[in-house]
Legacy VTK file of the C-alpha trace (Angstrom):
# vtk DataFile Version 3.0
C-alpha trace
ASCII
DATASET POLYDATA
POINTS 293 float
0.117 -0.059 0.300
2.834 2.270 0.684
4.029 1.505 -2.672
1.636 4.066 -4.719
1.480 6.527 -2.273
5.399 6.719 -2.544
4.840 6.886 -6.247
2.428 9.786 -6.310
4.591 11.661 -4.203
7.649 11.659 -6.263
5.645 12.345 -9.176
4.014 15.164 -7.320
7.662 16.436 -6.666
9.111 15.910 -10.383
6.300 17.879 -11.369
6.920 20.702 -8.861
10.363 20.708 -10.157
9.522 21.126 -13.876
7.216 24.081 -12.942
10.028 25.953 -11.390
12.528 24.745 -14.150
10.041 26.180 -16.598
9.165 29.536 -14.358
13.604 29.788 -14.496
13.647 29.424 -17.983
11.036 32.095 -18.930
12.916 34.518 -16.687
16.119 34.148 -18.532
13.982 34.495 -21.691
12.623 37.855 -20.543
15.276 39.209 -19.139
17.807 38.325 -21.977
16.936 41.307 -23.942
18.221 43.450 -21.354
21.374 41.769 -20.878
22.435 41.699 -24.622
25.729 43.720 -24.682
26.068 46.810 -26.835
28.553 47.641 -28.799
29.486 50.802 -30.988
26.367 52.348 -32.162
25.201 55.643 -33.436
21.572 57.299 -32.371
18.576 57.657 -34.562
15.335 59.159 -33.701
11.653 57.968 -34.020
8.493 59.755 -33.450
5.035 57.487 -32.602
1.717 58.434 -31.909
1.408 55.379 -29.376
4.256 53.352 -28.295
2.028 50.645 -26.588
4.285 48.921 -23.837
7.502 49.702 -25.685
10.574 49.677 -22.763
14.084 51.214 -22.908
16.387 48.510 -23.780
13.904 46.717 -26.245
15.152 45.088 -29.569
15.292 47.051 -32.581
15.427 44.272 -35.696
15.446 44.196 -39.379
14.184 40.751 -40.870
13.886 39.543 -37.533
17.447 39.943 -36.448
18.592 42.425 -33.717
20.724 45.503 -34.835
20.670 47.306 -31.708
17.972 48.631 -28.764
15.765 51.269 -27.625
17.837 53.722 -25.648
15.412 56.101 -24.086
11.438 57.328 -24.720
10.487 60.580 -23.886
7.238 62.984 -24.623
7.909 65.905 -26.621
6.506 68.883 -24.572
3.363 70.178 -26.133
2.786 67.379 -28.115
0.999 64.161 -27.593
3.884 62.224 -29.671
6.451 59.999 -28.035
10.129 60.525 -29.052
11.902 57.167 -29.447
15.795 57.259 -29.267
17.193 54.107 -31.239
20.852 52.918 -30.545
21.924 51.040 -33.834
25.007 48.756 -34.088
27.298 50.621 -36.436
27.749 47.642 -38.475
24.378 48.882 -39.831
24.919 52.472 -41.342
23.136 51.907 -44.576
19.702 52.150 -43.570
17.736 54.239 -45.752
15.884 57.509 -45.065
12.465 56.200 -46.229
12.451 53.113 -44.146
9.967 52.495 -41.540
9.871 51.744 -37.931
7.314 49.975 -36.701
6.226 48.486 -33.301
5.366 44.855 -32.704
4.995 42.513 -30.265
6.690 38.954 -29.673
4.127 36.341 -29.992
1.138 36.619 -28.156
2.098 38.044 -25.033
5.725 39.053 -25.605
7.571 41.993 -24.952
7.245 44.938 -27.600
10.079 45.466 -30.292
11.072 47.926 -32.963
11.094 46.299 -36.621
12.436 48.215 -39.286
11.665 47.897 -43.156
13.779 48.826 -45.514
12.803 51.906 -47.808
14.420 52.405 -51.610
15.889 55.754 -51.252
19.623 55.818 -51.983
20.225 58.205 -48.899
21.050 56.949 -45.759
19.930 57.754 -42.104
22.978 59.472 -40.231
23.726 59.544 -36.756
21.429 61.753 -35.046
19.283 61.591 -38.085
15.669 60.947 -37.859
13.170 57.886 -39.373
10.364 60.052 -40.453
8.069 57.109 -41.188
6.503 55.117 -38.378
3.846 53.179 -37.732
2.838 52.933 -33.896
1.777 49.873 -31.573
-1.531 48.112 -32.719
-3.987 48.730 -29.811
-6.607 46.030 -28.650
-9.449 48.534 -29.144
-8.137 48.828 -33.033
-7.806 44.803 -33.463
-11.504 44.536 -31.741
-12.684 47.115 -34.007
-11.528 44.920 -37.408
-12.982 41.880 -35.220
-16.254 43.690 -34.994
-16.440 45.025 -38.420
-15.273 48.517 -38.170
-12.506 48.168 -40.411
-9.090 49.442 -39.672
-7.327 52.813 -39.404
-5.439 54.491 -42.215
-2.043 54.485 -41.912
0.205 57.990 -41.384
2.900 56.766 -43.154
2.484 60.504 -45.450
1.869 62.338 -42.326
-1.433 63.320 -41.012
-3.629 66.852 -40.638
-6.080 67.784 -38.368
-9.553 68.385 -38.628
-12.321 69.438 -35.622
-16.077 68.603 -35.862
-18.967 69.181 -33.122
-21.382 66.391 -32.333
-24.318 66.642 -29.993
-24.132 63.266 -29.240
-20.875 60.993 -30.355
-22.653 57.679 -28.990
-19.574 55.180 -28.008
-17.275 56.678 -30.557
-13.385 56.511 -29.168
-9.823 57.642 -29.747
-8.457 55.661 -32.365
-11.711 54.954 -34.248
-11.626 54.897 -38.024
-12.546 57.913 -39.901
-13.737 56.579 -43.768
-14.837 58.277 -46.720
-16.945 56.191 -49.170
-16.004 53.215 -46.773
-12.235 53.598 -47.344
-10.260 54.418 -44.184
-8.571 57.630 -44.238
-7.780 58.449 -41.062
-8.375 58.599 -37.352
-10.113 59.901 -34.416
-7.494 61.811 -32.556
-9.541 62.852 -29.411
-12.964 63.401 -28.121
-13.616 65.882 -25.593
-16.579 67.842 -24.113
-16.681 71.630 -24.965
-17.497 73.076 -22.002
-19.184 76.407 -24.129
-20.827 74.961 -26.684
-21.909 71.862 -24.489
-21.394 69.177 -27.159
-18.692 66.972 -27.980
-15.202 68.501 -30.042
-14.192 65.327 -32.166
-10.862 65.899 -33.886
-10.204 63.398 -36.876
-6.501 63.061 -37.925
-6.589 62.603 -41.636
-3.757 61.476 -43.868
-2.300 63.837 -46.169
-2.814 62.058 -49.340
-6.276 62.885 -49.015
-5.980 67.103 -49.058
-8.673 67.773 -51.304
-11.499 66.864 -49.394
-14.292 70.041 -49.595
-14.905 72.334 -47.071
-18.449 72.074 -47.232
-18.061 68.140 -46.370
-20.436 66.752 -43.873
-19.103 64.303 -40.900
-21.303 61.675 -39.407
-21.214 59.093 -37.016
-22.125 55.528 -37.974
-22.198 52.277 -36.707
-20.516 49.189 -38.289
-23.432 46.698 -38.558
-25.809 45.863 -35.729
-23.151 45.428 -32.939
-20.208 47.107 -34.270
-18.280 49.822 -33.084
-18.514 52.847 -34.252
-16.632 55.576 -36.513
-16.577 58.836 -38.441
-18.001 58.742 -41.924
-16.728 62.002 -44.255
-19.500 62.694 -46.985
-17.582 64.962 -49.268
-19.535 68.382 -50.508
-19.347 70.320 -53.921
-17.097 73.319 -52.582
-14.046 74.324 -54.805
-12.183 75.087 -51.628
-10.231 71.842 -49.656
-10.354 71.220 -45.638
-6.937 72.550 -44.443
-4.794 71.749 -41.289
-6.936 73.276 -37.940
-10.108 73.523 -39.988
-13.712 73.019 -38.725
-16.660 71.075 -40.392
-19.866 72.568 -39.889
-22.015 70.014 -41.209
-22.384 67.031 -38.780
-24.610 64.227 -38.259
-24.629 62.781 -34.465
-24.901 59.095 -33.428
-28.323 57.602 -33.713
-29.117 56.058 -30.520
-31.085 53.214 -30.020
-33.712 54.815 -27.767
-34.346 57.057 -30.600
-34.777 54.256 -33.042
-37.199 52.758 -30.719
-39.285 55.971 -30.245
-39.635 56.136 -34.111
-40.645 53.076 -34.393
-43.091 53.097 -31.624
-44.515 56.623 -32.620
-44.786 55.431 -36.262
-46.686 52.063 -35.451
-48.890 53.854 -32.989
-49.702 56.698 -35.769
-50.397 53.782 -38.458
-53.179 52.012 -36.156
-54.667 55.399 -35.037
-54.746 55.960 -39.259
-56.126 52.548 -39.942
-58.896 52.884 -37.358
-60.131 56.319 -38.260
-60.674 54.795 -42.003
-62.761 51.883 -40.529
-66.371 51.925 -40.147
-67.157 53.881 -36.590
-67.733 51.691 -33.892
-70.992 51.572 -32.323
-71.275 53.384 -28.868
-73.480 50.907 -26.646
-76.924 52.751 -25.930
-77.518 53.979 -22.079
-79.400 51.813 -20.085
-82.762 52.815 -19.413
-86.315 51.395 -18.954
-88.064 50.170 -21.902
LINES 1 294
293 0 1 2 3 4 5 6 7 8 9 10 11 12 13 14 15 16 17 18 19 20 21 22 23 24 25 26 27 28 29 30 31 32 33 34 35 36 37 38 39 40 41 42 43 44 45 46 47 48 49 50 51 52 53 54 55 56 57 58 59 60 61 62 63 64 65 66 67 68 69 70 71 72 73 74 75 76 77 78 79 80 81 82 83 84 85 86 87 88 89 90 91 92 93 94 95 96 97 98 99 100 101 102 103 104 105 106 107 108 109 110 111 112 113 114 115 116 117 118 119 120 121 122 123 124 125 126 127 128 129 130 131 132 133 134 135 136 137 138 139 140 141 142 143 144 145 146 147 148 149 150 151 152 153 154 155 156 157 158 159 160 161 162 163 164 165 166 167 168 169 170 171 172 173 174 175 176 177 178 179 180 181 182 183 184 185 186 187 188 189 190 191 192 193 194 195 196 197 198 199 200 201 202 203 204 205 206 207 208 209 210 211 212 213 214 215 216 217 218 219 220 221 222 223 224 225 226 227 228 229 230 231 232 233 234 235 236 237 238 239 240 241 242 243 244 245 246 247 248 249 250 251 252 253 254 255 256 257 258 259 260 261 262 263 264 265 266 267 268 269 270 271 272 273 274 275 276 277 278 279 280 281 282 283 284 285 286 287 288 289 290 291 292
């Protein structure tokens, strides 16, 4: 009878030892990033609208090969932009100026790092130079928006300009939601704040500079993707010869349609229809007053 108990105890002990070994292995793997020796390097700047969980000493990679690390992360004063300095090994000094720096995640729950995709320019980034083309970290809200049918936001590889629009009700519109024109993403919602003077919601739209010919009499509306999808801003082009410029305000707006409004319209239309049908029919006979016959 003691032999099964002993084997059970040995198995439990081996399981615990293997668990600690696995934890030790994971600890060495997660800390190995910070312990990599950095040789002679030169610095390059990159600006990101959102860095996610990127940390100092995170790897900088090209084609999956580590070529450097993140030296520092600072927030530019007065701007919602993160300034990331990259320390790149001097062996890799031929990075084209039009290369794209993006923030990726290692695996499903891994650490974030910066991946550089080579461009085609013959000019290279020198020490102290800047990688102008960047892509921020992919946010969970954006991925959920794609899953539920809202569509992705447009990249800002060519830069963006901002346009403001005021709505009496934005519904569940959130920062990062797509801005679309003819169903095509052309930007994203940069901010949603309450205007203390107009007592409505002021929405700032970051639109890709490639779409710089939008008429200034265009309308902005808050729509919902599908039945239970996320909300986004749709731009309906007007007919003015003048185009929207950086900092302009869109006057024509349409607020989000609320579920209560839809139900109210349905009930009102239904009840009015019933009354109309009753009126067109024969009048009902009222019962005669009770009396003596």
